[in-house]
PyMOL Python script that loads the backbone (N, CA, C, O; Angstrom):
from pymol import cmd

cmd.read_pdbstr("""\
ATOM      1  N   MET A   1      17.107  -3.698  -8.758  1.00  0.00           N
ATOM      2  CA  MET A   1      17.242  -3.121  -9.836  1.00  0.00           C
ATOM      3  C   MET A   1      15.690  -2.817 -10.464  1.00  0.00           C
ATOM      4  O   MET A   1      14.820  -3.688 -10.462  1.00  0.00           O
ATOM      5  N   TRP A   2      15.518  -1.709 -10.897  1.00  0.00           N
ATOM      6  CA  TRP A   2      13.930  -1.527 -11.486  1.00  0.00           C
ATOM      7  C   TRP A   2      14.057  -2.115 -13.054  1.00  0.00           C
ATOM      8  O   TRP A   2      15.066  -2.187 -13.757  1.00  0.00           O
ATOM      9  N   LYS A   3      12.873  -2.455 -13.311  1.00  0.00           N
ATOM     10  CA  LYS A   3      12.415  -3.376 -14.653  1.00  0.00           C
ATOM     11  C   LYS A   3      11.519  -2.379 -14.992  1.00  0.00           C
ATOM     12  O   LYS A   3      11.047  -1.527 -14.239  1.00  0.00           O
ATOM     13  N   GLU A   4      11.276  -2.565 -16.390  1.00  0.00           N
ATOM     14  CA  GLU A   4      10.301  -2.016 -17.157  1.00  0.00           C
ATOM     15  C   GLU A   4       9.542  -2.910 -17.662  1.00  0.00           C
ATOM     16  O   GLU A   4      10.118  -3.571 -18.526  1.00  0.00           O
ATOM     17  N   LYS A   5       8.095  -3.301 -17.401  1.00  0.00           N
ATOM     18  CA  LYS A   5       7.442  -4.443 -17.524  1.00  0.00           C
ATOM     19  C   LYS A   5       5.906  -3.806 -17.572  1.00  0.00           C
ATOM     20  O   LYS A   5       5.286  -3.378 -16.599  1.00  0.00           O
ATOM     21  N   HIS A   6       5.508  -3.845 -18.780  1.00  0.00           N
ATOM     22  CA  HIS A   6       3.927  -3.796 -18.870  1.00  0.00           C
ATOM     23  C   HIS A   6       3.665  -2.056 -18.721  1.00  0.00           C
ATOM     24  O   HIS A   6       2.874  -1.600 -17.895  1.00  0.00           O
ATOM     25  N   LYS A   7       4.214  -1.469 -19.364  1.00  0.00           N
ATOM     26  CA  LYS A   7       4.449  -0.043 -19.404  1.00  0.00           C
ATOM     27  C   LYS A   7       4.721   0.665 -17.536  1.00  0.00           C
ATOM     28  O   LYS A   7       4.338   1.785 -17.199  1.00  0.00           O
ATOM     29  N   THR A   8       5.282  -0.104 -16.808  1.00  0.00           N
ATOM     30  CA  THR A   8       5.409   0.153 -15.481  1.00  0.00           C
ATOM     31  C   THR A   8       6.999  -0.221 -15.097  1.00  0.00           C
ATOM     32  O   THR A   8       7.671  -1.231 -15.306  1.00  0.00           O
ATOM     33  N   LEU A   9       7.293   1.061 -14.437  1.00  0.00           N
ATOM     34  CA  LEU A   9       8.455   0.535 -13.773  1.00  0.00           C
ATOM     35  C   LEU A   9       8.354  -0.385 -12.609  1.00  0.00           C
ATOM     36  O   LEU A   9       7.462  -0.064 -11.823  1.00  0.00           O
ATOM     37  N   THR A  10       8.940  -1.296 -12.339  1.00  0.00           N
ATOM     38  CA  THR A  10       8.612  -2.456 -11.179  1.00  0.00           C
ATOM     39  C   THR A  10       9.877  -2.723 -10.520  1.00  0.00           C
ATOM     40  O   THR A  10      10.978  -2.718 -11.071  1.00  0.00           O
ATOM     41  N   ARG A  11       9.598  -2.992  -9.119  1.00  0.00           N
ATOM     42  CA  ARG A  11      10.816  -3.677  -8.425  1.00  0.00           C
ATOM     43  C   ARG A  11      10.136  -4.285  -6.844  1.00  0.00           C
ATOM     44  O   ARG A  11       9.146  -3.936  -6.201  1.00  0.00           O
ATOM     45  N   THR A  12      11.039  -5.190  -6.642  1.00  0.00           N
ATOM     46  CA  THR A  12      10.575  -5.877  -5.216  1.00  0.00           C
ATOM     47  C   THR A  12      11.830  -5.585  -4.662  1.00  0.00           C
ATOM     48  O   THR A  12      12.928  -5.381  -5.180  1.00  0.00           O
ATOM     49  N   PHE A  13      11.310  -5.615  -3.112  1.00  0.00           N
ATOM     50  CA  PHE A  13      12.156  -5.429  -2.000  1.00  0.00           C
ATOM     51  C   PHE A  13      12.102  -6.087  -1.190  1.00  0.00           C
ATOM     52  O   PHE A  13      10.986  -6.515  -0.893  1.00  0.00           O
ATOM     53  N   LYS A  14      13.214  -6.488  -0.452  1.00  0.00           N
ATOM     54  CA  LYS A  14      13.100  -8.029   0.635  1.00  0.00           C
ATOM     55  C   LYS A  14      13.802  -7.347   1.950  1.00  0.00           C
ATOM     56  O   LYS A  14      14.930  -6.909   1.726  1.00  0.00           O
ATOM     57  N   PHE A  15      13.362  -7.205   3.154  1.00  0.00           N
ATOM     58  CA  PHE A  15      13.659  -6.694   4.442  1.00  0.00           C
ATOM     59  C   PHE A  15      13.408  -7.802   5.265  1.00  0.00           C
ATOM     60  O   PHE A  15      12.463  -8.590   5.206  1.00  0.00           O
ATOM     61  N   LYS A  16      14.641  -7.769   6.269  1.00  0.00           N
ATOM     62  CA  LYS A  16      14.669  -8.545   7.377  1.00  0.00           C
ATOM     63  C   LYS A  16      13.304  -8.871   7.904  1.00  0.00           C
ATOM     64  O   LYS A  16      12.931 -10.044   7.885  1.00  0.00           O
ATOM     65  N   ASN A  17      12.685  -8.113   8.278  1.00  0.00           N
ATOM     66  CA  ASN A  17      11.123  -8.176   8.964  1.00  0.00           C
ATOM     67  C   ASN A  17       9.867  -7.436   8.453  1.00  0.00           C
ATOM     68  O   ASN A  17       9.977  -7.074   7.282  1.00  0.00           O
ATOM     69  N   PHE A  18       8.729  -7.135   9.041  1.00  0.00           N
ATOM     70  CA  PHE A  18       8.070  -6.733   8.884  1.00  0.00           C
ATOM     71  C   PHE A  18       8.172  -5.347   9.216  1.00  0.00           C
ATOM     72  O   PHE A  18       7.866  -4.466   8.412  1.00  0.00           O
ATOM     73  N   SER A  19       8.643  -5.093  10.518  1.00  0.00           N
ATOM     74  CA  SER A  19       8.759  -3.355  10.776  1.00  0.00           C
ATOM     75  C   SER A  19       9.996  -2.649   9.724  1.00  0.00           C
ATOM     76  O   SER A  19      10.080  -1.439   9.515  1.00  0.00           O
ATOM     77  N   GLN A  20      10.833  -3.605   9.180  1.00  0.00           N
ATOM     78  CA  GLN A  20      11.812  -2.640   8.270  1.00  0.00           C
ATOM     79  C   GLN A  20      11.018  -2.595   6.772  1.00  0.00           C
ATOM     80  O   GLN A  20      11.429  -1.946   5.811  1.00  0.00           O
ATOM     81  N   ALA A  21      10.375  -3.031   6.777  1.00  0.00           N
ATOM     82  CA  ALA A  21       9.684  -3.188   5.347  1.00  0.00           C
ATOM     83  C   ALA A  21       8.791  -1.815   5.469  1.00  0.00           C
ATOM     84  O   ALA A  21       8.780  -0.959   4.584  1.00  0.00           O
ATOM     85  N   PHE A  22       7.972  -1.718   6.812  1.00  0.00           N
ATOM     86  CA  PHE A  22       6.826  -0.781   6.598  1.00  0.00           C
ATOM     87  C   PHE A  22       7.515   0.646   7.020  1.00  0.00           C
ATOM     88  O   PHE A  22       7.063   1.775   6.829  1.00  0.00           O
ATOM     89  N   SER A  23       8.843   0.230   7.700  1.00  0.00           N
ATOM     90  CA  SER A  23       9.457   1.745   7.995  1.00  0.00           C
ATOM     91  C   SER A  23       9.622   2.125   6.336  1.00  0.00           C
ATOM     92  O   SER A  23       9.117   3.150   5.878  1.00  0.00           O
ATOM     93  N   PHE A  24      10.240   1.356   5.666  1.00  0.00           N
ATOM     94  CA  PHE A  24      10.857   1.625   4.202  1.00  0.00           C
ATOM     95  C   PHE A  24       9.577   2.411   3.274  1.00  0.00           C
ATOM     96  O   PHE A  24       9.692   3.308   2.439  1.00  0.00           O
ATOM     97  N   MET A  25       8.382   1.731   3.749  1.00  0.00           N
ATOM     98  CA  MET A  25       7.273   2.327   2.860  1.00  0.00           C
ATOM     99  C   MET A  25       6.903   3.493   3.431  1.00  0.00           C
ATOM    100  O   MET A  25       6.500   4.284   2.579  1.00  0.00           O
ATOM    101  N   THR A  26       6.876   3.945   4.610  1.00  0.00           N
ATOM    102  CA  THR A  26       6.673   5.056   5.347  1.00  0.00           C
ATOM    103  C   THR A  26       7.781   6.257   4.705  1.00  0.00           C
ATOM    104  O   THR A  26       7.282   7.317   4.325  1.00  0.00           O
ATOM    105  N   GLN A  27       8.909   6.112   4.624  1.00  0.00           N
ATOM    106  CA  GLN A  27       9.738   6.370   3.962  1.00  0.00           C
ATOM    107  C   GLN A  27       9.476   7.310   2.753  1.00  0.00           C
ATOM    108  O   GLN A  27       9.360   8.521   2.570  1.00  0.00           O
ATOM    109  N   VAL A  28       9.423   5.737   1.737  1.00  0.00           N
ATOM    110  CA  VAL A  28       8.843   6.183   0.206  1.00  0.00           C
ATOM    111  C   VAL A  28       7.643   6.958   0.159  1.00  0.00           C
ATOM    112  O   VAL A  28       7.428   7.677  -0.817  1.00  0.00           O
ATOM    113  N   ALA A  29       6.542   6.862   1.463  1.00  0.00           N
ATOM    114  CA  ALA A  29       5.508   7.792   1.264  1.00  0.00           C
ATOM    115  C   ALA A  29       5.828   9.261   1.374  1.00  0.00           C
ATOM    116  O   ALA A  29       5.266  10.074   0.640  1.00  0.00           O
ATOM    117  N   ILE A  30       6.748   9.630   2.304  1.00  0.00           N
ATOM    118  CA  ILE A  30       7.382  10.804   2.449  1.00  0.00           C
ATOM    119  C   ILE A  30       7.845  11.403   1.332  1.00  0.00           C
ATOM    120  O   ILE A  30       7.839  12.617   1.128  1.00  0.00           O
ATOM    121  N   GLU A  31       8.249  10.556   0.599  1.00  0.00           N
ATOM    122  CA  GLU A  31       9.169  11.144  -0.700  1.00  0.00           C
ATOM    123  C   GLU A  31       8.024  11.167  -1.989  1.00  0.00           C
ATOM    124  O   GLU A  31       7.858  12.048  -2.833  1.00  0.00           O
ATOM    125  N   ALA A  32       7.337   9.926  -1.821  1.00  0.00           N
ATOM    126  CA  ALA A  32       5.959  10.253  -2.796  1.00  0.00           C
ATOM    127  C   ALA A  32       5.560  11.594  -2.926  1.00  0.00           C
ATOM    128  O   ALA A  32       5.693  12.351  -3.888  1.00  0.00           O
ATOM    129  N   GLU A  33       4.858  11.853  -1.406  1.00  0.00           N
ATOM    130  CA  GLU A  33       4.004  13.097  -1.260  1.00  0.00           C
ATOM    131  C   GLU A  33       4.833  14.357  -1.819  1.00  0.00           C
ATOM    132  O   GLU A  33       4.311  15.315  -2.388  1.00  0.00           O
ATOM    133  N   LYS A  34       6.108  14.216  -1.586  1.00  0.00           N
ATOM    134  CA  LYS A  34       6.823  15.656  -1.904  1.00  0.00           C
ATOM    135  C   LYS A  34       7.004  15.960  -3.556  1.00  0.00           C
ATOM    136  O   LYS A  34       7.031  17.041  -4.144  1.00  0.00           O
ATOM    137  N   LEU A  35       7.126  14.478  -4.111  1.00  0.00           N
ATOM    138  CA  LEU A  35       7.253  14.398  -5.564  1.00  0.00           C
ATOM    139  C   LEU A  35       5.697  14.873  -6.132  1.00  0.00           C
ATOM    140  O   LEU A  35       5.657  15.561  -7.152  1.00  0.00           O
ATOM    141  N   ASN A  36       4.434  14.489  -5.448  1.00  0.00           N
ATOM    142  CA  ASN A  36       3.149  14.275  -5.632  1.00  0.00           C
ATOM    143  C   ASN A  36       2.627  13.511  -6.618  1.00  0.00           C
ATOM    144  O   ASN A  36       1.745  13.805  -7.425  1.00  0.00           O
ATOM    145  N   HIS A  37       3.427  12.199  -6.455  1.00  0.00           N
ATOM    146  CA  HIS A  37       3.618  11.223  -7.277  1.00  0.00           C
ATOM    147  C   HIS A  37       3.445   9.897  -6.373  1.00  0.00           C
ATOM    148  O   HIS A  37       4.327   9.368  -5.697  1.00  0.00           O
ATOM    149  N   HIS A  38       2.025   9.458  -6.524  1.00  0.00           N
ATOM    150  CA  HIS A  38       2.434   8.201  -5.618  1.00  0.00           C
ATOM    151  C   HIS A  38       2.353   6.471  -6.499  1.00  0.00           C
ATOM    152  O   HIS A  38       1.941   6.219  -7.631  1.00  0.00           O
ATOM    153  N   PRO A  39       2.814   5.711  -5.641  1.00  0.00           N
ATOM    154  CA  PRO A  39       3.087   4.448  -6.386  1.00  0.00           C
ATOM    155  C   PRO A  39       1.611   3.467  -5.834  1.00  0.00           C
ATOM    156  O   PRO A  39       0.896   3.554  -4.835  1.00  0.00           O
ATOM    157  N   ASN A  40       1.609   2.681  -6.855  1.00  0.00           N
ATOM    158  CA  ASN A  40       1.001   1.271  -6.713  1.00  0.00           C
ATOM    159  C   ASN A  40       1.781   0.337  -6.191  1.00  0.00           C
ATOM    160  O   ASN A  40       2.650  -0.236  -6.848  1.00  0.00           O
ATOM    161  N   TRP A  41       1.509   0.081  -4.831  1.00  0.00           N
ATOM    162  CA  TRP A  41       2.387  -0.888  -4.168  1.00  0.00           C
ATOM    163  C   TRP A  41       1.821  -2.058  -3.226  1.00  0.00           C
ATOM    164  O   TRP A  41       0.685  -2.017  -2.753  1.00  0.00           O
ATOM    165  N   SER A  42       2.630  -2.992  -3.028  1.00  0.00           N
ATOM    166  CA  SER A  42       1.744  -3.735  -1.967  1.00  0.00           C
ATOM    167  C   SER A  42       2.957  -4.323  -1.203  1.00  0.00           C
ATOM    168  O   SER A  42       4.156  -4.245  -1.468  1.00  0.00           O
ATOM    169  N   ASN A  43       2.102  -5.132   0.156  1.00  0.00           N
ATOM    170  CA  ASN A  43       3.425  -5.436   1.303  1.00  0.00           C
ATOM    171  C   ASN A  43       2.957  -6.611   2.003  1.00  0.00           C
ATOM    172  O   ASN A  43       1.924  -6.620   2.673  1.00  0.00           O
ATOM    173  N   GLU A  44       3.841  -7.753   1.821  1.00  0.00           N
ATOM    174  CA  GLU A  44       2.978  -9.300   2.595  1.00  0.00           C
ATOM    175  C   GLU A  44       4.701  -9.280   3.230  1.00  0.00           C
ATOM    176  O   GLU A  44       5.760  -9.240   2.604  1.00  0.00           O
ATOM    177  N   TYR A  45       4.408  -9.331   4.834  1.00  0.00           N
ATOM    178  CA  TYR A  45       5.244  -9.299   5.665  1.00  0.00           C
ATOM    179  C   TYR A  45       6.624  -8.641   5.570  1.00  0.00           C
ATOM    180  O   TYR A  45       6.953  -7.738   6.340  1.00  0.00           O
ATOM    181  N   ASN A  46       7.258  -9.017   4.804  1.00  0.00           N
ATOM    182  CA  ASN A  46       8.824  -8.384   4.609  1.00  0.00           C
ATOM    183  C   ASN A  46       9.264  -8.243   2.899  1.00  0.00           C
ATOM    184  O   ASN A  46      10.319  -8.095   2.282  1.00  0.00           O
ATOM    185  N   VAL A  47       8.532  -8.314   2.721  1.00  0.00           N
ATOM    186  CA  VAL A  47       8.564  -8.279   1.121  1.00  0.00           C
ATOM    187  C   VAL A  47       7.396  -6.987   0.613  1.00  0.00           C
ATOM    188  O   VAL A  47       6.200  -7.058   0.892  1.00  0.00           O
ATOM    189  N   VAL A  48       7.991  -5.882  -0.141  1.00  0.00           N
ATOM    190  CA  VAL A  48       7.382  -4.686  -0.671  1.00  0.00           C
ATOM    191  C   VAL A  48       7.476  -4.621  -2.136  1.00  0.00           C
ATOM    192  O   VAL A  48       8.568  -4.738  -2.693  1.00  0.00           O
ATOM    193  N   ILE A  49       6.240  -4.416  -2.870  1.00  0.00           N
ATOM    194  CA  ILE A  49       6.633  -4.711  -4.392  1.00  0.00           C
ATOM    195  C   ILE A  49       5.982  -3.192  -4.827  1.00  0.00           C
ATOM    196  O   ILE A  49       4.873  -2.821  -4.444  1.00  0.00           O
ATOM    197  N   ILE A  50       6.836  -2.432  -5.653  1.00  0.00           N
ATOM    198  CA  ILE A  50       6.149  -1.096  -6.141  1.00  0.00           C
ATOM    199  C   ILE A  50       6.132  -1.067  -7.611  1.00  0.00           C
ATOM    200  O   ILE A  50       7.070  -1.498  -8.281  1.00  0.00           O
ATOM    201  N   ASN A  51       5.260  -0.651  -8.018  1.00  0.00           N
ATOM    202  CA  ASN A  51       5.018  -0.162  -9.270  1.00  0.00           C
ATOM    203  C   ASN A  51       4.656   1.086  -9.768  1.00  0.00           C
ATOM    204  O   ASN A  51       3.622   1.552  -9.289  1.00  0.00           O
ATOM    205  N   LEU A  52       5.236   1.745 -10.601  1.00  0.00           N
ATOM    206  CA  LEU A  52       5.063   2.917 -10.849  1.00  0.00           C
ATOM    207  C   LEU A  52       5.106   3.237 -12.373  1.00  0.00           C
ATOM    208  O   LEU A  52       5.947   2.801 -13.159  1.00  0.00           O
ATOM    209  N   SER A  53       3.929   4.177 -12.705  1.00  0.00           N
ATOM    210  CA  SER A  53       3.110   4.464 -13.868  1.00  0.00           C
ATOM    211  C   SER A  53       2.891   5.689 -13.968  1.00  0.00           C
ATOM    212  O   SER A  53       2.839   6.100 -12.809  1.00  0.00           O
ATOM    213  N   THR A  54       2.738   6.482 -14.630  1.00  0.00           N
ATOM    214  CA  THR A  54       1.970   7.804 -14.410  1.00  0.00           C
ATOM    215  C   THR A  54       0.257   7.766 -15.102  1.00  0.00           C
ATOM    216  O   THR A  54      -0.037   7.871 -16.293  1.00  0.00           O
ATOM    217  N   HIS A  55      -0.396   7.639 -14.288  1.00  0.00           N
ATOM    218  CA  HIS A  55      -2.057   7.824 -14.549  1.00  0.00           C
ATOM    219  C   HIS A  55      -2.456   8.729 -15.385  1.00  0.00           C
ATOM    220  O   HIS A  55      -3.201   8.337 -16.283  1.00  0.00           O
ATOM    221  N   ASP A  56      -2.156   9.912 -15.348  1.00  0.00           N
ATOM    222  CA  ASP A  56      -2.572  10.936 -16.135  1.00  0.00           C
ATOM    223  C   ASP A  56      -2.133  11.075 -17.548  1.00  0.00           C
ATOM    224  O   ASP A  56      -2.589  11.929 -18.309  1.00  0.00           O
ATOM    225  N   ALA A  57      -0.841   9.827 -18.002  1.00  0.00           N
ATOM    226  CA  ALA A  57      -0.352   9.801 -19.112  1.00  0.00           C
ATOM    227  C   ALA A  57      -0.637   8.872 -19.873  1.00  0.00           C
ATOM    228  O   ALA A  57       0.047   8.559 -20.848  1.00  0.00           O
ATOM    229  N   ASP A  58      -1.871   8.220 -19.458  1.00  0.00           N
ATOM    230  CA  ASP A  58      -2.095   7.090 -20.359  1.00  0.00           C
ATOM    231  C   ASP A  58      -1.350   5.500 -19.401  1.00  0.00           C
ATOM    232  O   ASP A  58      -1.109   4.419 -19.938  1.00  0.00           O
ATOM    233  N   ASN A  59      -1.160   5.806 -18.088  1.00  0.00           N
ATOM    234  CA  ASN A  59      -0.448   4.726 -17.736  1.00  0.00           C
ATOM    235  C   ASN A  59       1.090   4.127 -18.031  1.00  0.00           C
ATOM    236  O   ASN A  59       1.556   2.994 -17.912  1.00  0.00           O
ATOM    237  N   THR A  60       1.576   5.201 -18.401  1.00  0.00           N
ATOM    238  CA  THR A  60       3.029   4.960 -19.073  1.00  0.00           C
ATOM    239  C   THR A  60       3.837   5.213 -18.116  1.00  0.00           C
ATOM    240  O   THR A  60       3.450   5.606 -17.016  1.00  0.00           O
ATOM    241  N   ILE A  61       5.029   5.021 -18.416  1.00  0.00           N
ATOM    242  CA  ILE A  61       6.425   5.462 -17.683  1.00  0.00           C
ATOM    243  C   ILE A  61       7.064   6.753 -18.281  1.00  0.00           C
ATOM    244  O   ILE A  61       7.503   6.826 -19.429  1.00  0.00           O
ATOM    245  N   THR A  62       7.064   8.004 -17.149  1.00  0.00           N
ATOM    246  CA  THR A  62       7.493   9.214 -17.433  1.00  0.00           C
ATOM    247  C   THR A  62       8.650   9.755 -16.784  1.00  0.00           C
ATOM    248  O   THR A  62       9.413   8.922 -16.295  1.00  0.00           O
ATOM    249  N   GLU A  63       8.920  10.851 -16.682  1.00  0.00           N
ATOM    250  CA  GLU A  63      10.001  11.168 -15.821  1.00  0.00           C
ATOM    251  C   GLU A  63       9.316  11.543 -14.459  1.00  0.00           C
ATOM    252  O   GLU A  63      10.142  11.903 -13.620  1.00  0.00           O
ATOM    253  N   LYS A  64       8.215  11.548 -14.095  1.00  0.00           N
ATOM    254  CA  LYS A  64       7.959  11.373 -12.732  1.00  0.00           C
ATOM    255  C   LYS A  64       8.142  10.038 -12.429  1.00  0.00           C
ATOM    256  O   LYS A  64       8.531  10.016 -11.261  1.00  0.00           O
ATOM    257  N   ASP A  65       8.078   9.063 -12.803  1.00  0.00           N
ATOM    258  CA  ASP A  65       8.264   7.571 -12.386  1.00  0.00           C
ATOM    259  C   ASP A  65       9.760   7.402 -11.891  1.00  0.00           C
ATOM    260  O   ASP A  65      10.230   6.931 -10.855  1.00  0.00           O
ATOM    261  N   ARG A  66      10.272   7.904 -12.904  1.00  0.00           N
ATOM    262  CA  ARG A  66      12.159   7.892 -12.839  1.00  0.00           C
ATOM    263  C   ARG A  66      12.335   8.639 -11.989  1.00  0.00           C
ATOM    264  O   ARG A  66      13.125   8.240 -11.134  1.00  0.00           O
ATOM    265  N   LYS A  67      11.793   9.899 -11.801  1.00  0.00           N
ATOM    266  CA  LYS A  67      12.666  10.572 -10.513  1.00  0.00           C
ATOM    267  C   LYS A  67      12.254  10.009  -8.945  1.00  0.00           C
ATOM    268  O   LYS A  67      13.047  10.087  -8.006  1.00  0.00           O
ATOM    269  N   LEU A  68      10.624   9.321  -8.800  1.00  0.00           N
ATOM    270  CA  LEU A  68      10.482   8.858  -7.989  1.00  0.00           C
ATOM    271  C   LEU A  68      11.143   7.388  -7.777  1.00  0.00           C
ATOM    272  O   LEU A  68      11.313   7.031  -6.611  1.00  0.00           O
ATOM    273  N   ALA A  69      11.488   6.599  -8.724  1.00  0.00           N
ATOM    274  CA  ALA A  69      11.959   5.350  -8.660  1.00  0.00           C
ATOM    275  C   ALA A  69      13.934   5.691  -7.987  1.00  0.00           C
ATOM    276  O   ALA A  69      14.571   4.915  -7.275  1.00  0.00           O
ATOM    277  N   LYS A  70      14.394   6.961  -8.497  1.00  0.00           N
ATOM    278  CA  LYS A  70      15.613   7.362  -8.201  1.00  0.00           C
ATOM    279  C   LYS A  70      15.706   7.525  -6.796  1.00  0.00           C
ATOM    280  O   LYS A  70      16.762   7.197  -6.253  1.00  0.00           O
ATOM    281  N   ALA A  71      14.401   8.162  -5.847  1.00  0.00           N
ATOM    282  CA  ALA A  71      14.395   9.045  -4.771  1.00  0.00           C
ATOM    283  C   ALA A  71      14.530   7.586  -3.831  1.00  0.00           C
ATOM    284  O   ALA A  71      15.244   7.421  -2.842  1.00  0.00           O
ATOM    285  N   ILE A  72      13.846   6.858  -4.309  1.00  0.00           N
ATOM    286  CA  ILE A  72      13.297   5.381  -3.790  1.00  0.00           C
ATOM    287  C   ILE A  72      14.984   4.608  -3.596  1.00  0.00           C
ATOM    288  O   ILE A  72      15.366   4.294  -2.469  1.00  0.00           O
ATOM    289  N   ASP A  73      15.652   4.432  -4.530  1.00  0.00           N
ATOM    290  CA  ASP A  73      17.068   3.875  -4.646  1.00  0.00           C
ATOM    291  C   ASP A  73      17.738   4.776  -3.641  1.00  0.00           C
ATOM    292  O   ASP A  73      18.169   4.034  -2.759  1.00  0.00           O
ATOM    293  N   CYS A  74      18.057   6.172  -3.334  1.00  0.00           N
ATOM    294  CA  CYS A  74      18.473   6.980  -2.455  1.00  0.00           C
ATOM    295  C   CYS A  74      18.243   6.446  -1.078  1.00  0.00           C
ATOM    296  O   CYS A  74      19.190   6.154  -0.348  1.00  0.00           O
ATOM    297  N   LEU A  75      16.765   6.290  -0.651  1.00  0.00           N
ATOM    298  CA  LEU A  75      16.565   5.918   0.581  1.00  0.00           C
ATOM    299  C   LEU A  75      17.403   4.392   0.688  1.00  0.00           C
ATOM    300  O   LEU A  75      18.226   4.492   1.599  1.00  0.00           O
ATOM    301  N   LEU A  76      17.432   3.594   0.316  1.00  0.00           N
ATOM    302  CA  LEU A  76      17.772   2.011   0.102  1.00  0.00           C
ATOM    303  C   LEU A  76      19.516   2.452   0.555  1.00  0.00           C
ATOM    304  O   LEU A  76      20.007   1.838   1.502  1.00  0.00           O
ATOM    305  N   GLU A  77      20.277   3.406  -0.094  1.00  0.00           N
ATOM    306  CA  GLU A  77      21.548   3.501   0.059  1.00  0.00           C
ATOM    307  C   GLU A  77      21.777   4.265   1.274  1.00  0.00           C
ATOM    308  O   GLU A  77      22.878   3.995   1.753  1.00  0.00           O
ATOM    309  N   ASP A  78      21.083   5.169   1.974  1.00  0.00           N
ATOM    310  CA  ASP A  78      20.921   5.497   2.771  1.00  0.00           C
ATOM    311  C   ASP A  78      20.790   4.552   4.226  1.00  0.00           C
ATOM    312  O   ASP A  78      21.371   4.773   5.289  1.00  0.00           O
ATOM    313  N   VAL A  79      20.028   3.658   3.971  1.00  0.00           N
ATOM    314  CA  VAL A  79      19.729   2.646   5.000  1.00  0.00           C
ATOM    315  C   VAL A  79      20.723   1.421   4.945  1.00  0.00           C
ATOM    316  O   VAL A  79      20.927   0.710   5.929  1.00  0.00           O
ATOM    317  N   GLY A  80      21.244   1.255   3.887  1.00  0.00           N
ATOM    318  CA  GLY A  80      22.607   0.127   3.940  1.00  0.00           C
ATOM    319  C   GLY A  80      23.734   0.371   3.526  1.00  0.00           C
ATOM    320  O   GLY A  80      24.620  -0.480   3.606  1.00  0.00           O
TER     321      GLY A  80
END
""", "prot")
cmd.dss("prot")
cmd.show_as("cartoon", "prot")
cmd.util.cbc("prot")
cmd.orient("prot")
């Protein structure tokens, strides 16, 4: 579930292993490129943390962030 925190949409994803986490990040990267909106994220072993905000809108949440969050959610539905 995405949470609004400090003017960002944030979500933590946990996978079985590093390979699944990295595969997920690759899929997110493709979607982000399509939308020309790129996440601030981190990965440690099987955990991926994604933070979304729009830099050119004073680092607030915009429709761009909500679209990317929805696309990410759809990737998860396809996997699970």
